[in-house]
C-alpha positions as CSV (number, residue, x, y, z in Angstrom):
1,X,-40.2,-81.7,17.4
2,X,-42.2,-79.3,15.1
3,X,-39.5,-79.7,12.4
4,X,-39.6,-83.4,12.8
5,X,-43.4,-83.6,12.5
6,X,-43.4,-81.4,9.5
7,X,-40.8,-83.5,7.7
8,X,-42.3,-86.9,8.7
9,X,-45.9,-85.8,8.2
10,X,-47.3,-88.9,9.8
11,X,-46.4,-91.7,12.3
12,X,-48.5,-94.8,12.7
13,X,-47.7,-97.8,14.9
14,X,-49.7,-100.1,17.1
15,X,-50.4,-99.2,20.7
16,X,-48.7,-102.4,21.8
17,X,-45.1,-101.2,22.1
18,X,-43.8,-104.7,22.3
19,X,-43.4,-104.5,18.5
20,X,-42.9,-101.2,16.7
21,X,-41.4,-98.3,18.6
22,X,-40.7,-95.0,17.0
23,X,-38.0,-92.9,18.6
24,X,-37.2,-89.2,17.9
25,X,-33.8,-87.9,18.4
26,X,-32.0,-84.6,17.8
27,X,-28.3,-85.0,16.8
28,X,-27.0,-81.4,16.6
29,X,-30.1,-80.2,14.8
30,X,-29.9,-83.1,12.3
31,X,-33.3,-84.7,13.0
32,X,-33.6,-88.4,12.3
33,X,-35.9,-91.3,13.1
34,X,-34.8,-94.5,14.7
35,X,-37.0,-97.6,14.2
36,X,-36.6,-100.0,17.0
37,X,-38.3,-103.4,17.0
38,X,-38.6,-105.4,20.2
39,X,-40.2,-108.8,19.6
40,X,-39.6,-112.4,20.4
41,X,-39.0,-114.2,17.0
42,X,-38.0,-117.9,17.0
43,X,-37.2,-117.6,20.7
44,X,-34.7,-114.8,20.0
45,X,-35.1,-111.2,21.1
46,X,-35.0,-108.9,18.1
47,X,-33.5,-105.6,19.1
48,X,-32.4,-103.9,15.9
49,X,-32.0,-100.2,15.4
50,X,-31.5,-98.4,12.1
51,X,-31.6,-94.7,11.3
52,X,-33.4,-93.1,8.4
53,X,-33.2,-89.3,7.6
54,X,-36.7,-87.8,8.2
55,X,-36.6,-85.7,5.0
56,X,-36.9,-88.9,2.9
57,X,-39.8,-90.4,5.0
58,X,-43.5,-89.7,4.3
59,X,-45.4,-92.4,6.3
60,X,-44.7,-95.2,8.7
61,X,-47.0,-98.2,9.3
62,X,-46.4,-101.0,11.8
63,X,-48.2,-103.6,13.9
64,X,-47.8,-105.6,17.1
65,X,-46.4,-108.6,15.3
66,X,-43.4,-106.6,14.4
67,X,-43.7,-105.8,10.6
68,X,-43.2,-102.2,9.4
69,X,-43.6,-100.4,6.1
70,X,-42.1,-97.0,5.3
71,X,-43.2,-94.9,2.3
72,X,-40.4,-92.7,1.3
73,X,-40.7,-89.2,-0.2
74,X,-40.0,-90.6,-3.7
75,X,-43.0,-92.9,-3.1
76,X,-40.8,-96.0,-3.0
77,X,-41.7,-98.4,-0.2
78,X,-39.4,-100.3,2.1
79,X,-40.3,-102.9,4.7
80,X,-38.9,-105.0,7.6
81,X,-39.7,-107.4,10.3
82,X,-41.8,-110.5,10.9
83,X,-43.0,-112.1,7.7
84,X,-43.9,-115.6,8.8
85,X,-47.4,-115.2,7.4
86,X,-46.3,-113.3,4.2
87,X,-47.4,-110.0,5.7
88,X,-44.6,-108.1,3.9
89,X,-46.0,-109.1,0.6
90,X,-42.7,-109.8,-1.1
91,X,-43.2,-113.4,-2.3
92,X,-41.8,-115.4,0.6
93,X,-42.2,-116.1,4.3
94,X,-38.7,-115.0,5.5
95,X,-38.1,-112.7,8.5
96,X,-36.1,-109.6,7.6
97,X,-34.1,-107.8,10.2
98,X,-32.9,-105.2,7.7
99,X,-34.8,-102.9,5.4
100,X,-35.7,-104.5,2.1
101,X,-37.3,-103.1,-1.0
102,X,-41.1,-103.6,-1.5
103,X,-41.5,-101.5,-4.6
104,X,-39.7,-103.6,-7.2
105,X,-41.7,-106.7,-6.2
106,X,-45.0,-104.8,-6.4
107,X,-44.7,-102.1,-9.0
108,X,-48.4,-102.0,-9.9
109,X,-49.2,-101.3,-6.3
110,X,-46.3,-99.0,-5.4
111,X,-46.8,-96.7,-8.5
112,X,-50.3,-96.0,-7.4
113,X,-50.2,-96.4,-3.7
114,X,-52.3,-94.2,-1.5
115,X,-52.2,-95.8,1.9
116,X,-51.1,-99.0,3.8
117,X,-53.4,-100.4,6.5
118,X,-51.9,-103.0,8.9
119,X,-53.6,-105.6,11.1
120,X,-52.4,-108.6,13.2
121,X,-49.9,-110.3,10.8
122,X,-51.6,-108.9,7.6
123,X,-51.5,-105.9,5.4
124,X,-53.8,-104.0,3.0
125,X,-52.7,-101.6,0.3
126,X,-55.1,-99.0,-1.0
127,X,-54.4,-97.4,-4.4
128,X,-55.3,-94.0,-5.6
129,X,-58.0,-95.6,-7.7
130,X,-59.7,-97.2,-4.7
131,X,-58.5,-100.7,-5.3
132,X,-57.4,-102.9,-2.3
133,X,-54.7,-105.5,-2.2
134,X,-54.1,-107.9,0.7
135,X,-51.3,-110.0,2.0
136,X,-50.4,-112.0,5.1
137,X,-52.4,-114.2,7.5
138,X,-55.7,-115.4,6.1
139,X,-57.1,-117.2,9.2
140,X,-60.8,-116.4,9.7
141,X,-61.0,-114.8,6.3
142,X,-59.6,-111.5,7.6
143,X,-58.0,-110.7,4.2
144,X,-61.4,-110.9,2.4
145,X,-59.6,-113.0,-0.3
146,X,-62.2,-115.8,-0.4
147,X,-60.3,-118.3,1.7
148,X,-58.4,-118.8,5.0
149,X,-55.1,-119.3,3.2
150,X,-52.0,-117.1,3.9
151,X,-50.8,-115.0,1.1
152,X,-47.3,-113.7,0.5
153,X,-47.9,-111.8,-2.7
154,X,-50.6,-109.0,-2.5
155,X,-53.9,-110.1,-4.0
156,X,-56.5,-107.8,-5.3
157,X,-59.7,-108.0,-3.2
158,X,-63.0,-108.0,-5.0
159,X,-65.1,-105.0,-3.7
160,X,-67.6,-103.4,-6.1
161,X,-67.0,-99.8,-4.8
162,X,-63.9,-97.7,-4.3
163,X,-62.2,-98.0,-0.9
164,X,-60.9,-94.9,0.9
165,X,-59.9,-96.4,4.3
166,X,-59.6,-99.7,6.2
167,X,-59.8,-100.4,9.9
168,X,-57.9,-103.5,10.8
169,X,-58.6,-105.7,13.8
170,X,-56.7,-108.7,14.9
171,X,-58.9,-111.2,12.9
172,X,-61.3,-108.9,11.0
173,X,-61.3,-105.8,8.8
174,X,-63.8,-103.0,7.9
175,X,-63.6,-101.3,4.6
176,X,-65.0,-97.7,4.1
177,X,-66.1,-96.8,0.6
178,X,-66.1,-93.5,-1.2
179,X,-69.9,-93.6,-0.8
180,X,-69.7,-94.0,3.0
181,X,-70.7,-97.6,3.0
182,X,-69.0,-100.2,5.1
183,X,-67.9,-103.7,4.1
184,X,-66.5,-106.3,6.6
185,X,-64.6,-109.5,6.5
186,X,-63.1,-111.9,9.0
187,X,-64.0,-113.7,12.2
188,X,-67.7,-114.1,12.9
189,X,-67.4,-112.8,16.5
190,X,-66.2,-109.4,15.4
191,X,-67.3,-108.8,11.7
192,X,-70.6,-107.3,12.6
193,X,-72.4,-109.2,9.9
194,X,-72.8,-112.9,10.9
195,X,-72.4,-114.7,14.1
196,X,-72.8,-118.1,12.4
197,X,-69.7,-118.1,10.1
198,X,-66.6,-116.1,9.2
199,X,-66.8,-113.7,6.3
200,X,-64.3,-114.9,3.7
201,X,-65.1,-112.1,1.3
202,X,-66.1,-108.5,2.2
203,X,-69.8,-108.1,2.7
204,X,-71.7,-104.8,3.0
205,X,-73.1,-104.0,6.4
206,X,-76.7,-102.7,6.8
207,X,-76.2,-99.5,8.8
208,X,-79.6,-97.9,8.2
209,X,-81.0,-98.7,11.6
210,X,-77.9,-97.7,13.5
């Protein structure tokens, strides 16, 4: 297990194991990782298992809707799973049961990628320069793109400050800046900014009195 953790560096997946499940197995000291996806898609149970050597894996990100990204050690990105809202960011809405390449479709992002943050049927990509790109389900303005439309090609989100991390809820998101300020977008019941309307673009929260 220690060897596996050292090679993999990080595992991230949603607590709801109906979707992304990460298994560790030891095959005669040849450590590997099996990605299993259990999810009902189009009334069919998706139970696909593939093995990737851990020494080429850096980070794994997944959500309860069954879409997964893997950043490899050479910084190329592969993805797989549910894409009905465009959450894989590869220019279409097809479901993929095998690993496909994300990098070639998104070279500008992949060549400068710092982190992937995943919510319910949507994805954010944070670059080393603090820029944010969003793709997937746009309902309630969760993407911060200025509309409720779904997006299948990552769109740059307009935030005036550099972003270092994003917390993704089911229908809202919170953006942490390099100056420790917080922006929010998404459903009015959860965004912490307005109870009257959804936030279609990221707005800064006033945290002085908290």
